[in-house]
N, CA, C, O and CB atoms as a CASP TS submission, in Angstrom:
PFRMAT TS
TARGET T0000
AUTHOR 0000-0000-0000
METHOD Language model
MODEL 1
PARENT N/A
ATOM      1  N   MET     1      -0.319 -23.057 -13.806  1.00  0.00           N
ATOM      2  CA  MET     1       1.141 -23.217 -14.168  1.00  0.00           C
ATOM      3  C   MET     1       0.778 -22.191 -13.354  1.00  0.00           C
ATOM      4  O   MET     1       1.104 -22.583 -12.233  1.00  0.00           O
ATOM      5  CB  MET     1       2.025 -23.247 -15.653  1.00  0.00           C
ATOM      6  N   ASP     2       0.296 -21.105 -13.251  1.00  0.00           N
ATOM      7  CA  ASP     2       0.708 -19.802 -11.909  1.00  0.00           C
ATOM      8  C   ASP     2       0.542 -19.903 -10.477  1.00  0.00           C
ATOM      9  O   ASP     2       1.254 -19.289  -9.682  1.00  0.00           O
ATOM     10  CB  ASP     2      -0.134 -18.533 -12.023  1.00  0.00           C
ATOM     11  N   VAL     3      -0.817 -21.024 -10.002  1.00  0.00           N
ATOM     12  CA  VAL     3      -0.411 -22.184  -8.823  1.00  0.00           C
ATOM     13  C   VAL     3       0.632 -22.241  -8.401  1.00  0.00           C
ATOM     14  O   VAL     3       0.961 -21.732  -7.329  1.00  0.00           O
ATOM     15  CB  VAL     3      -0.499 -23.428  -9.072  1.00  0.00           C
ATOM     16  N   LEU     4       1.702 -23.153  -9.484  1.00  0.00           N
ATOM     17  CA  LEU     4       2.608 -23.385  -8.421  1.00  0.00           C
ATOM     18  C   LEU     4       3.958 -22.865  -8.785  1.00  0.00           C
ATOM     19  O   LEU     4       5.102 -23.292  -8.634  1.00  0.00           O
ATOM     20  CB  LEU     4       2.666 -24.827  -8.078  1.00  0.00           C
ATOM     21  N   VAL     5       3.387 -21.700  -9.364  1.00  0.00           N
ATOM     22  CA  VAL     5       4.577 -20.441  -8.853  1.00  0.00           C
ATOM     23  C   VAL     5       4.347 -19.681  -7.543  1.00  0.00           C
ATOM     24  O   VAL     5       5.081 -19.555  -6.562  1.00  0.00           O
ATOM     25  CB  VAL     5       4.642 -19.160  -9.968  1.00  0.00           C
ATOM     26  N   ALA     6       3.235 -19.253  -7.779  1.00  0.00           N
ATOM     27  CA  ALA     6       3.159 -18.898  -6.328  1.00  0.00           C
ATOM     28  C   ALA     6       2.890 -19.596  -5.130  1.00  0.00           C
ATOM     29  O   ALA     6       3.039 -19.149  -3.993  1.00  0.00           O
ATOM     30  CB  ALA     6       2.423 -18.146  -6.239  1.00  0.00           C
ATOM     31  N   LEU     7       2.291 -21.259  -5.606  1.00  0.00           N
ATOM     32  CA  LEU     7       2.846 -21.519  -3.992  1.00  0.00           C
ATOM     33  C   LEU     7       4.395 -22.021  -3.583  1.00  0.00           C
ATOM     34  O   LEU     7       4.924 -22.540  -2.600  1.00  0.00           O
ATOM     35  CB  LEU     7       1.914 -22.720  -3.368  1.00  0.00           C
ATOM     36  N   GLY     8       4.701 -21.688  -4.553  1.00  0.00           N
ATOM     37  CA  GLY     8       6.463 -22.094  -4.668  1.00  0.00           C
ATOM     38  C   GLY     8       7.164 -20.618  -3.989  1.00  0.00           C
ATOM     39  O   GLY     8       7.522 -20.764  -2.820  1.00  0.00           O
ATOM     40  N   THR     9       7.356 -19.483  -4.472  1.00  0.00           N
ATOM     41  CA  THR     9       7.305 -18.713  -3.871  1.00  0.00           C
ATOM     42  C   THR     9       7.242 -17.886  -2.923  1.00  0.00           C
ATOM     43  O   THR     9       8.053 -17.267  -2.234  1.00  0.00           O
ATOM     44  CB  THR     9       7.175 -18.728  -4.046  1.00  0.00           C
ATOM     45  N   SER    10       5.705 -18.010  -3.027  1.00  0.00           N
ATOM     46  CA  SER    10       5.465 -17.878  -1.509  1.00  0.00           C
ATOM     47  C   SER    10       5.552 -18.952   0.092  1.00  0.00           C
ATOM     48  O   SER    10       5.502 -18.591   1.268  1.00  0.00           O
ATOM     49  CB  SER    10       4.208 -17.524  -1.655  1.00  0.00           C
ATOM     50  N   ALA    11       5.709 -20.455  -0.561  1.00  0.00           N
ATOM     51  CA  ALA    11       6.465 -21.067   0.591  1.00  0.00           C
ATOM     52  C   ALA    11       7.625 -20.460   0.755  1.00  0.00           C
ATOM     53  O   ALA    11       7.835 -19.976   1.867  1.00  0.00           O
ATOM     54  CB  ALA    11       6.733 -22.449   0.476  1.00  0.00           C
ATOM     55  N   ALA    12       8.917 -20.297  -0.552  1.00  0.00           N
ATOM     56  CA  ALA    12       9.966 -19.857   0.010  1.00  0.00           C
ATOM     57  C   ALA    12      10.075 -18.026   0.475  1.00  0.00           C
ATOM     58  O   ALA    12      11.036 -17.411   0.938  1.00  0.00           O
ATOM     59  CB  ALA    12      10.984 -20.348  -1.013  1.00  0.00           C
ATOM     60  N   TYR    13       8.807 -17.585   0.156  1.00  0.00           N
ATOM     61  CA  TYR    13       8.512 -16.684   1.228  1.00  0.00           C
ATOM     62  C   TYR    13       8.478 -16.204   2.502  1.00  0.00           C
ATOM     63  O   TYR    13       8.659 -15.053   2.899  1.00  0.00           O
ATOM     64  CB  TYR    13       7.995 -16.629   1.213  1.00  0.00           C
ATOM     65  N   PHE    14       8.241 -17.154   3.074  1.00  0.00           N
ATOM     66  CA  PHE    14       6.607 -17.746   4.572  1.00  0.00           C
ATOM     67  C   PHE    14       8.268 -18.759   5.168  1.00  0.00           C
ATOM     68  O   PHE    14       8.455 -18.929   6.373  1.00  0.00           O
ATOM     69  CB  PHE    14       4.103 -19.552   3.564  1.00  0.00           C
ATOM     70  N   TYR    15       8.972 -19.140   4.427  1.00  0.00           N
ATOM     71  CA  TYR    15       9.706 -19.733   5.072  1.00  0.00           C
ATOM     72  C   TYR    15      10.783 -18.808   5.338  1.00  0.00           C
ATOM     73  O   TYR    15      11.747 -19.269   5.950  1.00  0.00           O
ATOM     74  CB  TYR    15       9.980 -20.862   4.526  1.00  0.00           C
ATOM     75  N   SER    16      10.812 -17.434   4.955  1.00  0.00           N
ATOM     76  CA  SER    16      12.271 -16.864   4.682  1.00  0.00           C
ATOM     77  C   SER    16      11.806 -16.604   6.030  1.00  0.00           C
ATOM     78  O   SER    16      12.433 -17.342   6.791  1.00  0.00           O
ATOM     79  CB  SER    16      12.862 -15.608   3.423  1.00  0.00           C
ATOM     80  N   LEU    17      10.890 -15.798   6.724  1.00  0.00           N
ATOM     81  CA  LEU    17       9.834 -15.068   7.427  1.00  0.00           C
ATOM     82  C   LEU    17      10.408 -16.059   8.398  1.00  0.00           C
ATOM     83  O   LEU    17      11.570 -15.809   8.720  1.00  0.00           O
ATOM     84  CB  LEU    17       8.104 -14.950   6.936  1.00  0.00           C
ATOM     85  N   TYR    18       9.978 -16.907   8.829  1.00  0.00           N
ATOM     86  CA  TYR    18       9.511 -17.468   9.779  1.00  0.00           C
ATOM     87  C   TYR    18      11.403 -17.523  10.149  1.00  0.00           C
ATOM     88  O   TYR    18      11.842 -17.013  11.180  1.00  0.00           O
ATOM     89  CB  TYR    18       8.314 -18.905   9.486  1.00  0.00           C
ATOM     90  N   GLU    19      12.073 -18.031   9.395  1.00  0.00           N
ATOM     91  CA  GLU    19      13.285 -18.081   9.901  1.00  0.00           C
ATOM     92  C   GLU    19      14.237 -16.896  10.219  1.00  0.00           C
ATOM     93  O   GLU    19      15.300 -16.999  10.831  1.00  0.00           O
ATOM     94  CB  GLU    19      13.817 -18.807   9.151  1.00  0.00           C
ATOM     95  N   SER    20      13.548 -15.430   9.569  1.00  0.00           N
ATOM     96  CA  SER    20      14.002 -13.794  10.095  1.00  0.00           C
ATOM     97  C   SER    20      14.189 -13.987  11.226  1.00  0.00           C
ATOM     98  O   SER    20      15.238 -13.956  11.869  1.00  0.00           O
ATOM     99  CB  SER    20      13.021 -12.519  10.012  1.00  0.00           C
ATOM    100  N   LEU    21      12.343 -14.368  11.764  1.00  0.00           N
ATOM    101  CA  LEU    21      11.613 -14.600  13.373  1.00  0.00           C
ATOM    102  C   LEU    21      12.381 -14.876  13.962  1.00  0.00           C
ATOM    103  O   LEU    21      13.000 -13.976  14.530  1.00  0.00           O
ATOM    104  CB  LEU    21      10.603 -15.554  13.747  1.00  0.00           C
ATOM    105  N   LYS    22      12.795 -16.313  14.171  1.00  0.00           N
ATOM    106  CA  LYS    22      13.958 -17.188  14.820  1.00  0.00           C
ATOM    107  C   LYS    22      14.548 -16.772  15.071  1.00  0.00           C
ATOM    108  O   LYS    22      14.672 -16.705  16.294  1.00  0.00           O
ATOM    109  CB  LYS    22      14.585 -17.963  14.471  1.00  0.00           C
ATOM    110  N   THR    23      15.395 -16.157  14.337  1.00  0.00           N
ATOM    111  CA  THR    23      16.644 -14.878  15.056  1.00  0.00           C
ATOM    112  C   THR    23      16.331 -14.380  16.605  1.00  0.00           C
ATOM    113  O   THR    23      17.051 -14.321  17.601  1.00  0.00           O
ATOM    114  CB  THR    23      16.576 -13.162  14.031  1.00  0.00           C
ATOM    115  N   ILE    24      14.882 -14.034  16.361  1.00  0.00           N
ATOM    116  CA  ILE    24      15.150 -12.801  17.606  1.00  0.00           C
ATOM    117  C   ILE    24      15.933 -13.565  18.448  1.00  0.00           C
ATOM    118  O   ILE    24      17.120 -13.439  18.749  1.00  0.00           O
ATOM    119  CB  ILE    24      13.719 -12.124  18.540  1.00  0.00           C
ATOM    120  N   GLY    25      14.880 -14.596  18.879  1.00  0.00           N
ATOM    121  CA  GLY    25      14.840 -15.374  20.141  1.00  0.00           C
ATOM    122  C   GLY    25      15.901 -16.129  20.361  1.00  0.00           C
ATOM    123  O   GLY    25      15.881 -16.711  21.445  1.00  0.00           O
ATOM    124  N   ASP    26      17.304 -16.406  19.337  1.00  0.00           N
ATOM    125  CA  ASP    26      18.578 -16.642  19.638  1.00  0.00           C
ATOM    126  C   ASP    26      19.678 -16.254  18.419  1.00  0.00           C
ATOM    127  O   ASP    26      20.011 -17.119  17.609  1.00  0.00           O
ATOM    128  CB  ASP    26      18.608 -18.085  20.030  1.00  0.00           C
ATOM    129  N   PRO    27      20.085 -15.212  18.371  1.00  0.00           N
ATOM    130  CA  PRO    27      21.255 -14.278  18.244  1.00  0.00           C
ATOM    131  C   PRO    27      22.164 -15.224  16.981  1.00  0.00           C
ATOM    132  O   PRO    27      22.455 -15.252  15.785  1.00  0.00           O
ATOM    133  CB  PRO    27      22.185 -14.030  19.995  1.00  0.00           C
ATOM    134  N   THR    28      22.322 -15.905  18.251  1.00  0.00           N
ATOM    135  CA  THR    28      23.935 -17.130  17.209  1.00  0.00           C
ATOM    136  C   THR    28      22.951 -17.539  16.571  1.00  0.00           C
ATOM    137  O   THR    28      23.134 -18.689  16.971  1.00  0.00           O
ATOM    138  CB  THR    28      25.176 -18.801  18.050  1.00  0.00           C
ATOM    139  N   TYR    29      21.757 -17.674  15.714  1.00  0.00           N
ATOM    140  CA  TYR    29      21.078 -18.814  14.975  1.00  0.00           C
ATOM    141  C   TYR    29      21.462 -18.335  12.950  1.00  0.00           C
ATOM    142  O   TYR    29      21.319 -17.340  12.239  1.00  0.00           O
ATOM    143  CB  TYR    29      18.934 -18.755  15.586  1.00  0.00           C
ATOM    144  N   MET    30      21.694 -18.970  12.876  1.00  0.00           N
ATOM    145  CA  MET    30      22.746 -18.434  11.843  1.00  0.00           C
ATOM    146  C   MET    30      21.161 -19.112  10.600  1.00  0.00           C
ATOM    147  O   MET    30      20.999 -20.314  10.812  1.00  0.00           O
ATOM    148  CB  MET    30      24.998 -19.478  11.849  1.00  0.00           C
ATOM    149  N   PRO    31      20.195 -18.583   9.558  1.00  0.00           N
ATOM    150  CA  PRO    31      19.140 -18.955   9.228  1.00  0.00           C
ATOM    151  C   PRO    31      19.843 -19.058   7.769  1.00  0.00           C
ATOM    152  O   PRO    31      20.942 -18.651   7.394  1.00  0.00           O
ATOM    153  CB  PRO    31      17.863 -18.079   9.615  1.00  0.00           C
ATOM    154  N   HIS    32      18.864 -19.714   7.115  1.00  0.00           N
ATOM    155  CA  HIS    32      18.511 -19.898   5.767  1.00  0.00           C
ATOM    156  C   HIS    32      17.851 -18.850   5.251  1.00  0.00           C
ATOM    157  O   HIS    32      16.867 -18.675   5.968  1.00  0.00           O
ATOM    158  CB  HIS    32      17.786 -20.982   5.567  1.00  0.00           C
ATOM    159  N   LEU    33      17.878 -17.975   4.290  1.00  0.00           N
ATOM    160  CA  LEU    33      16.734 -17.042   3.997  1.00  0.00           C
ATOM    161  C   LEU    33      16.734 -16.981   2.540  1.00  0.00           C
ATOM    162  O   LEU    33      17.594 -16.291   1.993  1.00  0.00           O
ATOM    163  CB  LEU    33      16.867 -15.573   4.659  1.00  0.00           C
ATOM    164  N   TYR    34      15.966 -17.550   1.915  1.00  0.00           N
ATOM    165  CA  TYR    34      15.453 -17.205   0.566  1.00  0.00           C
ATOM    166  C   TYR    34      14.561 -15.701  -0.083  1.00  0.00           C
ATOM    167  O   TYR    34      13.488 -15.624  -0.681  1.00  0.00           O
ATOM    168  CB  TYR    34      14.593 -18.328   0.421  1.00  0.00           C
ATOM    169  N   PHE    35      15.033 -15.187   0.121  1.00  0.00           N
ATOM    170  CA  PHE    35      13.187 -13.803   0.093  1.00  0.00           C
ATOM    171  C   PHE    35      13.892 -13.330  -1.649  1.00  0.00           C
ATOM    172  O   PHE    35      13.234 -12.786  -2.536  1.00  0.00           O
ATOM    173  CB  PHE    35      13.155 -11.387   2.097  1.00  0.00           C
ATOM    174  N   GLU    36      15.225 -13.697  -1.729  1.00  0.00           N
ATOM    175  CA  GLU    36      15.950 -13.699  -2.928  1.00  0.00           C
ATOM    176  C   GLU    36      15.381 -13.963  -4.027  1.00  0.00           C
ATOM    177  O   GLU    36      15.219 -13.521  -5.164  1.00  0.00           O
ATOM    178  CB  GLU    36      16.852 -14.417  -2.902  1.00  0.00           C
ATOM    179  N   THR    37      15.031 -15.117  -3.120  1.00  0.00           N
ATOM    180  CA  THR    37      14.456 -16.745  -4.942  1.00  0.00           C
ATOM    181  C   THR    37      13.317 -15.853  -4.983  1.00  0.00           C
ATOM    182  O   THR    37      13.047 -15.159  -5.963  1.00  0.00           O
ATOM    183  CB  THR    37      13.759 -19.346  -4.574  1.00  0.00           C
ATOM    184  N   SER    38      12.607 -15.884  -3.831  1.00  0.00           N
ATOM    185  CA  SER    38      11.125 -15.572  -4.534  1.00  0.00           C
ATOM    186  C   SER    38      11.251 -14.294  -4.899  1.00  0.00           C
ATOM    187  O   SER    38      10.427 -13.982  -5.759  1.00  0.00           O
ATOM    188  CB  SER    38       9.759 -15.720  -3.609  1.00  0.00           C
ATOM    189  N   ALA    39      11.925 -13.491  -4.591  1.00  0.00           N
ATOM    190  CA  ALA    39      11.629 -12.103  -5.453  1.00  0.00           C
ATOM    191  C   ALA    39      12.498 -12.167  -7.438  1.00  0.00           C
ATOM    192  O   ALA    39      12.516 -11.303  -8.315  1.00  0.00           O
ATOM    193  CB  ALA    39      12.629 -10.501  -4.179  1.00  0.00           C
ATOM    194  N   ILE    40      12.933 -13.251  -7.417  1.00  0.00           N
ATOM    195  CA  ILE    40      13.795 -13.449  -8.427  1.00  0.00           C
ATOM    196  C   ILE    40      12.442 -14.138  -8.902  1.00  0.00           C
ATOM    197  O   ILE    40      11.740 -13.135  -9.033  1.00  0.00           O
ATOM    198  CB  ILE    40      15.368 -14.225  -8.241  1.00  0.00           C
ATOM    199  N   LEU    41      11.648 -15.195  -9.237  1.00  0.00           N
ATOM    200  CA  LEU    41      11.807 -15.796  -9.890  1.00  0.00           C
ATOM    201  C   LEU    41      10.030 -15.486 -10.524  1.00  0.00           C
ATOM    202  O   LEU    41       9.663 -15.866 -11.636  1.00  0.00           O
ATOM    203  CB  LEU    41      12.517 -17.039  -9.324  1.00  0.00           C
ATOM    204  N   ILE    42       9.112 -14.720  -9.513  1.00  0.00           N
ATOM    205  CA  ILE    42       7.976 -13.567  -9.586  1.00  0.00           C
ATOM    206  C   ILE    42       8.673 -12.773 -10.764  1.00  0.00           C
ATOM    207  O   ILE    42       8.049 -12.424 -11.766  1.00  0.00           O
ATOM    208  CB  ILE    42       7.712 -12.532  -7.996  1.00  0.00           C
ATOM    209  N   THR    43       9.946 -12.529 -10.573  1.00  0.00           N
ATOM    210  CA  THR    43      10.358 -11.481 -11.659  1.00  0.00           C
ATOM    211  C   THR    43      10.816 -11.635 -12.818  1.00  0.00           C
ATOM    212  O   THR    43      10.869 -10.707 -13.625  1.00  0.00           O
ATOM    213  CB  THR    43      11.150 -10.791 -11.333  1.00  0.00           C
ATOM    214  N   LEU    44      11.310 -13.122 -13.128  1.00  0.00           N
ATOM    215  CA  LEU    44      11.139 -13.588 -14.417  1.00  0.00           C
ATOM    216  C   LEU    44       9.922 -14.046 -14.971  1.00  0.00           C
ATOM    217  O   LEU    44       9.723 -13.518 -16.064  1.00  0.00           O
ATOM    218  CB  LEU    44      11.892 -14.462 -14.565  1.00  0.00           C
ATOM    219  N   ILE    45       9.133 -14.746 -14.662  1.00  0.00           N
ATOM    220  CA  ILE    45       7.604 -15.223 -14.316  1.00  0.00           C
ATOM    221  C   ILE    45       7.460 -13.654 -15.263  1.00  0.00           C
ATOM    222  O   ILE    45       7.824 -13.627 -16.439  1.00  0.00           O
ATOM    223  CB  ILE    45       6.866 -15.468 -12.169  1.00  0.00           C
ATOM    224  N   LEU    46       6.916 -12.472 -14.602  1.00  0.00           N
ATOM    225  CA  LEU    46       5.884 -11.911 -14.646  1.00  0.00           C
ATOM    226  C   LEU    46       7.056 -10.887 -16.444  1.00  0.00           C
ATOM    227  O   LEU    46       6.844  -9.967 -17.235  1.00  0.00           O
ATOM    228  CB  LEU    46       5.225 -11.035 -12.699  1.00  0.00           C
ATOM    229  N   PHE    47       7.857 -11.610 -16.236  1.00  0.00           N
ATOM    230  CA  PHE    47       8.978 -10.589 -17.327  1.00  0.00           C
ATOM    231  C   PHE    47       9.139 -11.766 -18.532  1.00  0.00           C
ATOM    232  O   PHE    47       9.838 -11.339 -19.451  1.00  0.00           O
ATOM    233  CB  PHE    47      10.993 -10.057 -16.430  1.00  0.00           C
ATOM    234  N   GLY    48       8.789 -12.771 -18.687  1.00  0.00           N
ATOM    235  CA  GLY    48       8.652 -13.925 -19.550  1.00  0.00           C
ATOM    236  C   GLY    48       7.108 -13.538 -20.134  1.00  0.00           C
ATOM    237  O   GLY    48       6.979 -13.345 -21.343  1.00  0.00           O
ATOM    238  N   LYS    49       6.749 -13.506 -19.853  1.00  0.00           N
ATOM    239  CA  LYS    49       4.389 -12.663 -19.700  1.00  0.00           C
ATOM    240  C   LYS    49       4.998 -12.021 -20.223  1.00  0.00           C
ATOM    241  O   LYS    49       5.308 -12.410 -21.349  1.00  0.00           O
ATOM    242  CB  LYS    49       3.034 -11.867 -18.148  1.00  0.00           C
ATOM    243  N   TYR    50       5.427 -10.965 -19.864  1.00  0.00           N
ATOM    244  CA  TYR    50       5.252  -9.892 -20.474  1.00  0.00           C
ATOM    245  C   TYR    50       6.266  -9.700 -22.143  1.00  0.00           C
ATOM    246  O   TYR    50       6.142  -8.826 -23.001  1.00  0.00           O
ATOM    247  CB  TYR    50       5.580  -8.855 -19.265  1.00  0.00           C
ATOM    248  N   LEU    51       7.106 -10.741 -22.106  1.00  0.00           N
ATOM    249  CA  LEU    51       7.605 -10.860 -23.877  1.00  0.00           C
ATOM    250  C   LEU    51       6.809 -11.650 -24.624  1.00  0.00           C
ATOM    251  O   LEU    51       6.972 -11.909 -25.817  1.00  0.00           O
ATOM    252  CB  LEU    51       9.084 -11.539 -24.195  1.00  0.00           C
ATOM    253  N   GLU    52       5.804 -12.096 -23.800  1.00  0.00           N
ATOM    254  CA  GLU    52       4.894 -13.288 -24.479  1.00  0.00           C
ATOM    255  C   GLU    52       4.098 -12.750 -25.287  1.00  0.00           C
ATOM    256  O   GLU    52       3.836 -13.075 -26.445  1.00  0.00           O
ATOM    257  CB  GLU    52       4.033 -14.142 -23.590  1.00  0.00           C
ATOM    258  N   LYS    53       3.537 -11.543 -24.386  1.00  0.00           N
ATOM    259  CA  LYS    53       2.828 -10.753 -24.439  1.00  0.00           C
ATOM    260  C   LYS    53       3.164 -10.036 -25.843  1.00  0.00           C
ATOM    261  O   LYS    53       2.568 -10.456 -26.835  1.00  0.00           O
ATOM    262  CB  LYS    53       2.869 -10.102 -23.260  1.00  0.00           C
ATOM    263  N   LYS    54       3.886  -9.205 -25.955  1.00  0.00           N
ATOM    264  CA  LYS    54       4.380  -8.508 -27.339  1.00  0.00           C
ATOM    265  C   LYS    54       5.164  -8.936 -28.073  1.00  0.00           C
ATOM    266  O   LYS    54       6.064  -8.141 -28.345  1.00  0.00           O
ATOM    267  CB  LYS    54       4.881  -7.460 -27.287  1.00  0.00           C
ATOM    268  N   ALA    55       5.234 -10.121 -28.647  1.00  0.00           N
ATOM    269  CA  ALA    55       6.011 -10.594 -29.519  1.00  0.00           C
ATOM    270  C   ALA    55       4.002 -11.099 -29.910  1.00  0.00           C
ATOM    271  O   ALA    55       3.675 -10.409 -30.876  1.00  0.00           O
ATOM    272  CB  ALA    55       7.688 -11.788 -29.022  1.00  0.00           C
ATOM    273  N   LEU    56       2.909 -11.907 -29.500  1.00  0.00           N
ATOM    274  CA  LEU    56       2.069 -12.160 -29.713  1.00  0.00           C
ATOM    275  C   LEU    56       1.633 -10.785 -30.662  1.00  0.00           C
ATOM    276  O   LEU    56       1.601 -10.874 -31.890  1.00  0.00           O
ATOM    277  CB  LEU    56       1.517 -12.637 -28.583  1.00  0.00           C
ATOM    278  N   THR    57       1.224  -9.197 -29.768  1.00  0.00           N
ATOM    279  CA  THR    57       1.094  -8.317 -30.368  1.00  0.00           C
ATOM    280  C   THR    57       1.644  -8.006 -31.743  1.00  0.00           C
ATOM    281  O   THR    57       0.989  -7.445 -32.621  1.00  0.00           O
ATOM    282  CB  THR    57       1.320  -7.687 -29.659  1.00  0.00           C
ATOM    283  N   ILE    58       3.084  -8.474 -31.884  1.00  0.00           N
ATOM    284  CA  ILE    58       4.153  -8.114 -33.116  1.00  0.00           C
ATOM    285  C   ILE    58       3.595  -8.794 -34.003  1.00  0.00           C
ATOM    286  O   ILE    58       3.382  -8.229 -35.076  1.00  0.00           O
ATOM    287  CB  ILE    58       5.735  -8.495 -33.031  1.00  0.00           C
ATOM    288  N   LYS    59       3.143 -10.351 -33.820  1.00  0.00           N
ATOM    289  CA  LYS    59       2.646 -11.120 -35.234  1.00  0.00           C
ATOM    290  C   LYS    59       2.153 -10.634 -35.598  1.00  0.00           C
ATOM    291  O   LYS    59       2.301 -10.268 -36.764  1.00  0.00           O
ATOM    292  CB  LYS    59       2.066 -12.119 -35.478  1.00  0.00           C
ATOM    293  N   GLN    60       1.104 -10.251 -34.751  1.00  0.00           N
ATOM    294  CA  GLN    60      -0.808  -9.833 -35.101  1.00  0.00           C
ATOM    295  C   GLN    60      -0.855  -9.185 -35.976  1.00  0.00           C
ATOM    296  O   GLN    60      -1.943  -8.787 -36.393  1.00  0.00           O
ATOM    297  CB  GLN    60      -1.788  -8.981 -34.115  1.00  0.00           C
TER
END
């Protein structure tokens, strides 16, 4: 599961990086950027793991 999350968020980040660099050559180009999507996904995954660890320590 971690590999799939890392692959998906990396793809979104590097695609956005490519699109933002593409605007250097053509300032009229309107890119579709997904930087916030990859950041939110990583944040939610880490928060979920934190809650899971917290729940396991409370349960014991």
